[in-house]
N, C-alpha and C positions, 0 to 999 in steps of 0.2 A: 542650671541651664536644662532646658526640656531634651527628652530623648529625640534623636533624628534617626528616622527609619534608614535601614541600609542603602535601599533604592536612591535616596537622596545624598546620603553621606558619601557613598562610593561611586557617585556619578562621575564619569571621566571629565577631567578639566582640559585636556588637551589631546591631540590625536594619538600620542604614544600610549596613553592610558586606555585607549578604546580596546575592547576585546571582540576580535572578530571584524568583519567587513573590511579586510585588507584591501580589496579591489577599490572600494570607494576611498578610503584613507590615501591610498597611493594616488589616484586621480586628483584628489582635492590638493594634496601636498605638492605634486608637481605643477598644477596650476597656479598655486599660490607662490610658488618659489621662482616660476618662470614668468609671472605677471601675464597670465593668459586666463584671465577670470571672465566668466560669462555673466550676464546679468540677472538670469534667473536659473534656479536650481530646483528640481523636484525630487524628493527622497520618498521611496515607496517601500512598503514591507509591513510584515504583520506587526502586532503590537509589541513594545518592548524590546525592540532590536537595535534601537539607537538613532532613529530618524531625528527627533528634536535635539538630542545630544550633539549629533554631527553638525546640526545648523547652529547652535550655540557656539560651538568651537570655532566654526567657520566665522562666525560674527566677531569672536575674539581675535581671530587671525586678521581680519580685515580692518579692525579698529584698534589694534594694540598700539601703544604710544611708542613703542621701538621699530615699528614699521610693519608693513604687511609680509607675512611669512607663514610658514607651516607650523612655527614653534612660537606661538605667543607666550609672552614672558609671565602671566599669571600674576603679576605683583603691582602693575600699573593700575591707576584708578579705573580706567576702561575694563580691564580684564576683571578687576574684582566687582565693579558694579554689574557686568554682564553676568557673572557668577551669581550674584545675589539677586538678580531679576530686576534691577532698578536703573539700567543704563537708558538714558533718555532717546538715543537714536537707534535702539532696537525694539521694534514694536511688534509684539507677540499677539496674535490674533487667533482665537478659537473659531474656526468657520461654521462649528456645529452651532454656536450661540448667535452668530451675526450672518444669517443666510439672506437677508433682504438686500435688494439693490440699494436702498438708501444707506444703509450701513456700509456698503462697498464704496459708494460714492463719497461718503464722509470720511472714509480712510484714506481714500487716494486724493483727497483734496490737498493734503500736505506735500504731496510727492514733488511738486516742483521746487519746494523750498529747500535750502542747504541744510545739512545736519548741523545740530546745535554744538555738540562737543567732539563727535567722531569724524573719522574719516569719510565714512558711508553711512547713510541711512539704510537700515536693513529691515525688511518686512518679512516676519516669520509667520506664515499661515498654516496653522495645523489643521489636519482633517479638511483639506480644501475640497475635497469630493463633495462636502456638504453645501457648498455654495448653490444658489439657485441659478438657473439659466441665465436671467437678467444680470446677476452679480458676476457671472462669467463674463459676459458681454462686457460690462464696464470695465473689467479688469484687462480685456485683451489689448485694447489700444496701448494702455500703459505698459503692458508686458512687451509689446513689439518694439516700442520707441521709448525706453525710460531714459530719465536724465542721467548722466554719468556718475552721480553720486548716490544712486539707489540700487540696491540688491534685493531681489525677491527669493527667498527661501520657502518653497512649498513642500509640505509633508501630508502624506496620505496612506491609509490601509487599503484603499479601494481605487486603483487607478483607472479601472475600467469605466468609472462613472465621471472622469475628468474629460471635458471635450478635447478632441484631437486638435483643434485649433490652439488650445492651451499647451498641450503635450509638445506640439512642434515648436513652441516658442521657449523650451526649458531643455537644459541638459537633465537626463533623467537617470537616477542612480537606484537600482533595485537592491535593497538591503536584504540579506538571506537570514534565514533561521540560524541560530547558533548551534553548532554541534554539542552534544552531551558532555564531551571531553573539555570543551572550552569553559562551559558553564560550571563544570566540576572543579576545574582548576582555579577559576575565579573564587568559588566558595572556600577553597583551600587557603588561598591568600588572604581573603578578608577573615576568616575564623583565626587564623594564625596571628594576623595584626590585632585582632580584638582580643586575643589570648583566652579563646574559648574552647573547651574540650569537645572533641567530636570524633565519630567513627567514619572511615572511609566508605564504608558501604551505605551509611546514611546520606552522605552527599552524592552518591551515584543515584539513589532513590529520588532525591530532590531534583537533581539535573534532569532525570527523564520526565519528571512531573512538569517541569517548566516548560516543556514543549517548544524549545527553541527560543523562548524568550528570557532575557536576562533580567528584566525588571520583574516578571512573574516569579522568576526563580529566587530573587532577592526578598521578595514578599514571601515566599514559602520559607526561606530560611530564617527570616524574622519570626514567623509564626513557629516554626520548629524550635527555636532558642527559647521563645516563650513557653512553648509546650514542655520543654525539657529542663525548665528552670536553669537555663545557662548552659546546658549540655545537649549536644546533638547526637543522639543515639539511634541506630539502624531501627531497632524494634518500636521505639517511640515515633519515629518517623513515619513507618509502614502503618501503624495503628492511626496516626493523626490523618494520613491521606487516605486511609481506607484501601490499601493495595494489598493487604494481607490476602484477601480473597482472590486477587488477580494472580497471585504467586502459586495457587493451587490449581489454575488452569491445566498446565502441562500434565500433570497427574491424572486429572479428570478426563483429558483427551485419551491418554494411554490407556485408562480403564475402558473407555468407550470402544477403543480400538480392540482391545481384548474380548469385548462382549460381557464384562463384569458390571451388570447393572447395580449391583449393591454398593459396589465402591464408588460408582458415579453419584448415586443418591447420597451417599456418606459425605462425599465432597461438597455437594451442594448443601447439605445441612450445615456443614463446617463453614462455608462461606457465608450462610444467612446469619450466623452468629455475630458477624462483624457489620451487619446490616448495610450490605453493598447496594449499589444502584445497579439492578440487574441489567437494565438498558445498556449501561457503559460496561458492565462485565460481558455482555454479548459482543459489543463492538471489539473489546480486547480479545475474545475469542476469535473473531474474524481475523484480526491483526496477527495473532499467533499462527493460525492456520497459513496464512500468506507467507510468514516468515519460513515455516517449515517447508512450503512448496519451493520457495525460493532457494532454501539451502539444499534441498534434494537435487535441484538443477544446476544451481552454481554456488557450491559450497563456500567459495572465498567470498560472497557476497554478504556474509554475516558481519553485522556490526556490533561493537562492544555496547552501544547504547541500548541493545535488545535486552540486556541482562545478563543471565547465566548462558553463555553461548554455547559451552560444552554440553550443558543439559540439552539445549535445543538440537544440536547435532545427534546426540545419542536418540532423542525423539524422531528426529527425521529418519534415521536409520531403521527404526523400529516399525514405522508406518509405512505401508506401500503407498507410492505416490498417487494411485488412483483412489485410495480411501482418503487421503488428504484432500484431493479435489472433491470428492464427494460431500466430506464433512463441511468443507467451505462452501460449498452451494447451499447446504442444508441450513448452515449459520446465517448465511446471507439473506436467505428467503425468511429465516426466522426473525430477522430485524425488521423486515415488512410486516410480518404477522403479529409482532409483540404488542403494538397498541390495541389489539383486538382480543387480546387474552383477558381473562378475568382479572389477573394481577401479573405483574411483571415476573414474579418468581415461578408461577406456574407456566408462562410463557417460555421462560428460559428452561425450565425443567423439560417442557415439550421438544424444544430443539434437541437436547440431548437424548430423550427417548426415540426421536425420529433416527439420530445417528446409530442407535443401538439396533433399532428395528430393520434400517436398510444396510446395515453393515454387512458386506460380503462375507460368505463364509470362508474361514482360513482352510488351507489345504490340509489334509489329514496326516500326511507323513513329513512334512517339513514346514513348520510355521514360520511365517515371515520370509518366506522364499525370496520375494522381491527385493527384501532389504539385505539378504546376505551377500549379494553381488557388490553392494555398495560399500558394506562394511569391509570386504577383503580388498577393496580398491581404495581403502582411506576415505570414503565417503563420497567417491564419484562413481556414478553408474557407468558400468562398461558395456558398450555395444559393439557388435562385431561389425567388421566392414562389409559393406553391400557386396563386394566382389568375391568373398568367401563365405562358404556354408558355416551356419551357426553350428558348434559342436553339440551333438545329440544329447539331449537331457537323459540322465539315467533311468532306467525303466521303473515304473511304479509298482511297488508290491499289490498284489490283488487284495481285496477286503477279505479278513479272517472269516473262515466259514468252517462247516464240517469236513471239508475235503482239502483245506488249505495246505495240509502236510504232504499231500500227494502230487504237488507241483501244478503248474498252470493248466487249467481246464482247456481240453481241445476245442478248437473252433467248430461248431455243430454245422451240418450241411446246410446251406442256404442262408447261413449267417451274413451280417452286412459286410460288404467288401469296401476298404477305403479306396480302392481304385475308381468306384463310381462316387467320386468326392462330393459331387452336387447333392445326390441323394443322401449319403452318408452323413453329411453335415446336418441336413433337415431332421435327421432322426437322432442327433446328440442331445438336444434339448438345451443347448448353451444359452446363456444370456450375457449382456453387458460386454465387456471389453473381450472376453473370451469368443463370444460370438461374432464380433467384428473380426477377431484375428483369423477365425476359421473361415469367415465368408470372402476374404481378401487372399486366400491361398488356393493353389491349384496342385492336384496330385503330382507327385514326382516318382516316387517308388516305394514298393511294400514286400519286404521279404519275410514278413511272418514275425519279426520282432521290431524292425527299424522302419519307420515311417518318415520318408522325405516328402517335404513340401516346398513349394516355391512361393514366396510372399511378395505381394505387389509392392514396388519400391515406396508408394505413396503412404503405405502403413508402416514403413520400417521402424517407426517409433515405438510400436507395440513389442519389438524384441527385447527380451530382458525383463518383461513385466510379469506379474502374477497371473496374467491371461494366458501365457504360454504354457505354465504348469497346469492350470485348469483344463486347458485343451488337451493335454497329455493324459490327465486323469479321466477326462470324459471318454477318450478313444479307448484306454485301457478297459473301462468298465464295460463299454459296449462290446468289445472284443473278448471280454473275459480272460485277458493274459496281459501281462506287463509289456508296455509298448515304449520304445524310445522314440523320441521326436527330434527330427533335424529340420531345422528351417534354413532356406537360402533365399536372400533377397535378390530379386531379379525379374525383369519382364518375362511373362508366360507367352506361351503360344496359344493357349486357349484362355476361356473366359473363367473369371473367378465367379463363385457363387453371387457375390456383391454385383459384379458387372452384369451377369445375366439376369438378376433381379431388376436391376435398373432398366435393362434394354426391355424386359418384359413389361415392366410398369409403364414405360414410354409408349408400347405398342398398344397397350389397353386404353391408354389415354388417348392416342390418335384414334382408335377405333370408336371410342366413346364420343369424341367431338365430331367424327363423321356420322354417327347416329343422330346426334342432335341436329347436325346440319341438314339431314335428310328427312327430319320429322315434319309432317305435315302442318302440324300447329306452329312450328317454328317458321317454316316456309310461308304461312299465311301472315304472320305477324311481320314478317320482313317485307311482304309485298304491300300490306295495308298500312303498316304503320312506319316503315323505314327503319325497323329494328335492326341492330347489328349484334352479331355473336361476338362476346369476349371470351376467347379461348382459355384464358388462365382462370375464369370463374367456373369451368366446368369440372365436377368431380363425380367419379364413379362411385357406387355404393358397393361394399363388399359384404 
């Protein structure tokens, strides 16, 4: 007897054998047991999740010789013939190959006639969205008022292309992608039944590669069994799927965050030895960065299907959130630019080189300051209450120099005064999030070592970030002495530099628009040609 592939051999024969899709199985079972059957069902979902399988099981339940129920016997002639694909009253139609209206009319000509052997005549139309508009029109009348002995079971991967007039005449069930755990458990049962040696880690890799499709997963399992000569081993599965390169991405990101360009390039060379698709590798990099950002904000959101979750948690604590966001944006734009590169590898390398070039400088005295608070709190970022002042950061030691052993240098006469916060901020030379933090603060108090600031509540999310440490470092460098920083969230009585800048920008815009409105040439065009001024189109030159 010829070999039968696993996807066909282990195809579910009844509702109890279905993996996943409990919401659909429950609804169909209740309808069958309580005799509340609809005349048309539409099953939607991605490939390989059980649409056609459910339709065939439903056909058996309707035509089983023991009676209509959610548990067909599987032994009668009707059940066996449906399983073997030769039941005369089950008409399976591939809409992709019969898109014409003549094909549809020919199919529906036999609808009025009673079933030959079964209780119901069942029309199973797969990929129904491929029907033409005229074919759908021909189907509509029959769908609306079918004979009592006819049931329509429609399946599609793209319900958006099915006319709403058809959708409204069907009971629609959306089949979900299967979780990695369910696919992995099914692999385990199949391999035990087949008495094949396997490693659990290999099944995890295969289940993730299945991407929610049981049929795709079983095809990959078949391939892995053939690749391993009857054994399913983790190393061989990784080599077969080409995911060895993907597993090096976390270390490469960690090296990029450290600024270690040599290690980054070594990782790319090691990846290239496995001949990966660098376009897919870049997409995996974007996915990895998204998962890191999610773990940083919601640690419990991590899923076992992501692989080594503990490793991802460690990496999320190591890289500051703002750098994860920066790397994500660079990788996302790199996907757009990749087709323009001379080759995919050089385009991928350029993405990593951009991450290295635009990586913010780490603080000199306390690397990974932003991650330390999360580590102390078990991976959850701790932010102070808006009603209480934030504990002052410890003073930063001044840079070592010839007089470092003589204590902090005195503030020279005429030096910058933090009390003039608007002018002081402009001379700090800050960039990025540190500049945003400073621009949204107002001066509170200054005693020569402790600087108190009040932060706009709209920007309270900047508390606890690396920007706070960088602002303290910039103030200490500017004043030439260690400075402790204390931030309190709350509405301020005076304008922040950001608010003043916005107000002055608006005033300049109003003045420019007024100048344009009084310009003789503009007035002449309005008078002679009926021209109108579009205020939003007016921009000043700087």
